[in-house]
N, C-alpha and C positions, 0 to 999 in steps of 0.2 A: 502332403504326403509323408510323414516321418514321427514315430511314437519311441520312446523309451521306457521303459521298466525295471525295477527293481525286485531281484530274486527273494528279496525279504519282503514277507507280508506282513503287517502289524493286525492282528485280529482285536477288533475294539467289541466288547459286549454291547449289546443292546438289549434295554430290560424291555418289562412288559409294554410299557407306554411308547417304545420306539425310540427311548432315547439312548445316548451313547454314553458309555462309561470310560472310562481310565483304559487306556491300551494293554493289552496282555503282551505276554512275552514273544517277540518276531519269530516267526518260523517260515519255513521254505512252503513254497507254495507246493499244494498237493498233486496239480495236475501232472500227467505223464508227460514226460520230454518227447518232442515231436519226433516222428521217424526221419531218416534222410529223405525219404520222397517227398514229405510235405516241405521241409527243409530247401530242396530243390526249387519246387515251383514257387514259393516264396521269392528267393532269388531271382527268377525269372521275371516274376511278377514286378517287383523291385527295378530292375533292369528296365523294363518299361515304364515304368513310373519316371525314374529319375530322368532317363533320355527325353520323353514326353514333354514333360514339364518344362526341362532346359531348351528344349525347340521354340518355347513360347515367345521368348524375347527376341532372335532373328526370324521369326516367323511374322510378328507384329511390323517389323520393318520392313522386310519383304514383301509384305502384301499392302502394306499403305504404298510402296513404289509402284508394285502393279499394277494397283487401282487407283493410282494418282490422287488420293486420298488422304487428308490429316490424320496423323496416325494417332491423335486423341479421339478420334471418334470410330478407331477399329478397335480400342482397348478391350471392348466387350468380347471380342473372339478370344481373349486370353484370360479372361475372368472366368470362365466356366468350371474351373480346378475349385475356385472360392466357392462358387455356388451348390458346386457337387459336396461339398466339405459340410456345409449348412445343412443340408440335405441327409448329409451322414448323420450330422448331430441330433436330427430330428427324429429320423427312422432306424436310427442304426442298431440300437438295442433289439429291436422288432425285426430288422433284417436278420442280424446275428442267428437270432433262432433257427432259422431256416438253413443255416450251417455255412460256416465261414468258408469251408472249402468249394461248396456248390456257387457259391455267390461269387466267390475270386473268379472262377473260369467264366463266369457269363460278362465279369468285369473285363477281362483279357478280351474275348470278344467283340467287345462293345469298341473297346480300344483299337483292336484292328481295324474294324469298320470306320471308325471316326478319323483314325489317321491315315487310312488310303482316300477318304472324303478331302482332308484338307490339303493333303500331296497332290494329287493330280487335276485340282482346281482353284482357281480364286475367287471362282463367282461364290459371294456370299451368301446365298441361300443355302448353297451346298456345303461350304467350308464351314459356315457357322454350324451347322447342324454337326457335322462331324467333330468340331471342336467342343460341342455339348457331350457327344458322347465319350471323347477322350477326357474331358474334365470329369465326368460322373465315373467312369471306370477308374481312373486314378484315385478318386476320391474312394472309391471301393477297396481298392489295394491298401491305401494307407489304412482304411477300417479294419480290414481282415487279417492285416499281418500280426499284429499283436495277438489276436486270437488264435492265430496257428502257431504262433512261437511260443505261447505260454508255458509255464513249468520251470524247473530248477534249470538256472543257467540261462534264464531269459534275457536278462539284461546284455550279456554277451550276444546272443544270438540277435537281439534287435539293432545293439550296437552295429554290427558286422552288416544287417541288411540297409541298414541306412547308409552307411559307408558305401556298399556297392549302390545304392540309387546315387549318391554324389558322384560315385566314380565314372557311371554311365552316363550322368548328365554332363561330363567333359568332352563327351565324344559328338554331342549334338551340335554344338556351334562351329566345332571342328568341321564335321561333314556338310553342315550347311554352307561355310565359307569356302571349301573345298568346290561345291558344285556349284557357286557363283562364279566362282573364279574362273570356271570352265565353261560358262556361258549357258550354264541348266541354271532352272528356277530351284533355288535353294530348298522351298518346299518340299522338294521329293526326298530330303532327307527323312522327312516323316516315314517313309517307306522302311528304314532299315530297321526298325525293331520289329516289323510285321510277322516276319518268319518267327522269330521267337514267342512273341504272344499267342500265334497260332499252335505253336509248341506246346506252350504251357495250358491252352484251353482244351489240347487233345488228350492233356494228361489226367484218367480219369482216376487215378489212385489216392487222391487229395484226401485227408480224412477231412470230415465236414462235421465238426465238432459244434454244438451250440451251446449259449452260456444257461447257466441254471436262474433262477428266479431269485431275484433282487431283494435283499433283506430291507426294511422299512428304515430309514434315517431321516432326520432334521439337518441339513448343513446350513449355515450359517449364510446368509445372504453377502455381506460385508468381505470375509475373505475368499468366498467364491467369484464374486464380483474382480475384486481385487487380481486373483491370479487368472482372471478370464481376459483383463484389460492388459496385463504384462503380456501377455501370449500375442494379442492383437499389437502391440508395439513392436514386439521382436519378429514376428512372420511379416508385417507390413514393413518392416524395414528390407528384410531379406527379399520380398518379391517386388519392392521399387527396382532393384539390380537386377532381379531375374527378368524382368518385362523391358526394363528400359536400359539397361546397359550397352546393348548391343547400337540402339538409335544414338544414344551419347558418344558412341565411338564414331559412329558415321558421320555425327555432325563434324568432326575434327577435320573432316575432308578426305577421308580414307573410304576407299571402295567398299561396298555392303560387305564382298567377301572376306575382305580383311577386316574389316569391323568384326564380324562374325568370328572369324578364327581368335583374334585378340579379345573376344568374349569368352574365350575358354577360361581364361586366368579366374574369373569368378568361380567356375566349377571346381578347379584345381584347388583354390583356396579354400572353399567350403567342404571338398573332400578331404583335405590336410586337418582343417580346424576339426572336423567330426571325429576324425581317429584320432588327435591328439587331446581333445578336449577332457575326456574322462580321467585324465591323469591332476588336472586340475581345479576342474569344476565345482568342488568341494571347497575350496578356498574362499574366505572370505572376501577377496580381492579379485574373486574371477569376472563378476560381472562389471564391475567399474571398469577394469582392465579392457573386458571386450567391448563394453561403450566406446570408451576413450579410442579405442584402435579402429572402431567405426567409424567414428566422427572423424580422425584424422584421415582416412580414407575417404571417406565423403568429400572432405573439404580439396583433396587434391583433385577429386574428379571436378570439382568445380572451378579450380582453378587453374587446371591443364588445358593448355591451348592446341596441343599436339596430341595423337593417338597413343605417344608410349606414355605419357605421364598419365592420361586418363586410365589407360591399362593399370598402371601400376597402382593409383588411387582404387580401382574397384579390386584388385587382387588385395590390397591392404584390408579393405574394408571386408572382404568376403571372410579372412581368418577371423576380423573381430567377431563377422554376424554368427559364424558357424556355432558357438556353443550356447547362444540366447536362448532358444527354443528349446534344447534339453534342459537347461536350468530353470528356465520357467515354466515347463509343463512339468519337471520335478516338485517344484514347488506347490504346484496346484494339486498334483495326486497327494501329496502331504498334508493336504488341509483336513482339518479336523471334522469328521461327519460325513465326508465324501467318498462315496462307494466306487469302486473302478467305474462302474457303468455311469455313473454321474461325470466321473472328472474326464471319461473319455466324450462323453458328448461335448460337457464344456470345452474341451480342448479343441474338438472340432469345428465347433461352431465358434471359436474365436480365431482360429486358422482361416475359416473361411470367410469371416468378416474383415480379415486382415487382407486376403487375398483380393476382394472383391473392392475395396474401399481405397487401400494406399495407393497402388498404381494407377488406379481412376483418378484420384487426385492430384498424380504427378504430370499426369496427363492433361488434365484442367489447366495447372500450372503451366503447362508446355504450350498449350494454346494463348496463355494470355502474358507470359513474360518470357518464355521460352525455356527449353529444355535445360542448358547449362546453369540456369537461377534455380529451375524447377528441382534439380537434382539437392540443393541444399535439405529438401524434405527432411530425409534419414536425422539429421542432427537435432531437430527438436523431439524427433520421436525418439531418440535416446536418451537425449534430456530428462524427458519426463518418464521413462524405463527407469532411468537412475533414482529419480526421486519416489518411485513407487517402488523400487527393490530395497531400497531402505526403510519401508514400512513393513518388518518382519513380523508377519503374523503367523508364521510357521516355522516347521524347524528348517535346519541346512539338511537333513536327511531327506531322503525322497524314496520312502518305501511305498509300496502298494496297499491303499488300505481297502480291506476289504471288512463287513460287518457278519458276526455271527450272533444268531440269536439266541437268547438265553430263555429258561424258564422264568415266570412270576416269582417275583423274591417275596 
């Protein structure tokens, strides 16, 4: 659920056969700047997105405890966001033609209904259906945010939106932990964003801008697949922590409420990293530094025998993970021949694949060798990402790529 756009748009000429030629001079996007009311509802939606996704980790641990079932067998409940992202990749361009603002309001209502169902009962038929609504709604929020915030200055607005989502995510494990400490089911924390989401749904003044027809292009498979795989690795590593960090803390012997509260360090580190990252992500050493930091934190999570050490490892890893997705997405967007619509679909598909596979793989390892050893999984993911990041087939800059059709020459 997190997009980064560059307000500079490279215009690529397309000849009569649909082939792209050399880029023209970068120009600012011509879309008008969104009005304040649109920005406010996007902020509301991002608060709901960040908070809901951050609830997945403590929710999984709490649900397994309530039902007395293995955690690995319930990971599907928290994988619905990934399913939603995959569906968004497939249907996103068609959905956006209906109007981003209109679709966003429907998504907020779906998240309200789903969060309420998840909060009120641990019964899997109801809670599972609720998680599907939350996952699909969150994916639609991620899909519509760039469309509603486009125009001059989009990069700054999107960075703020992502930061808001990360900051909201900090509150989720804290609220969950507080409820557990008071003897109440932590899942009730999912009710907290419901009034905010309902207010967003009731806000009828959101612009419903659609997207125009896409120009023909023939992007190369190799660079596109490389960009897709980089995002899978970056997001997969992130969601290993999102889904399993609280369970790893609980395995050190602390109560679930304490583990949930300590799990907030991941959201804090992600928020800090996302706000700081724009200052250095264009440096040649940025990806290597982020990957090494992530691996150091992951190793500490493995080595730690007490909650404090594991929490420190989670915090260190979160700072390293934070810039990886925006950097990898920026490289994908700058792939020659990819339109904005192509890159959005590929990015959403990559994120969805990562959310579906990485936490599930870690859960499978948990069932076989234990969660402590399973938490080493992010290290090979980072090593592979480092190897792929060295294969620079695109530029360091990350402008949005749009194609303009020219007359036959």
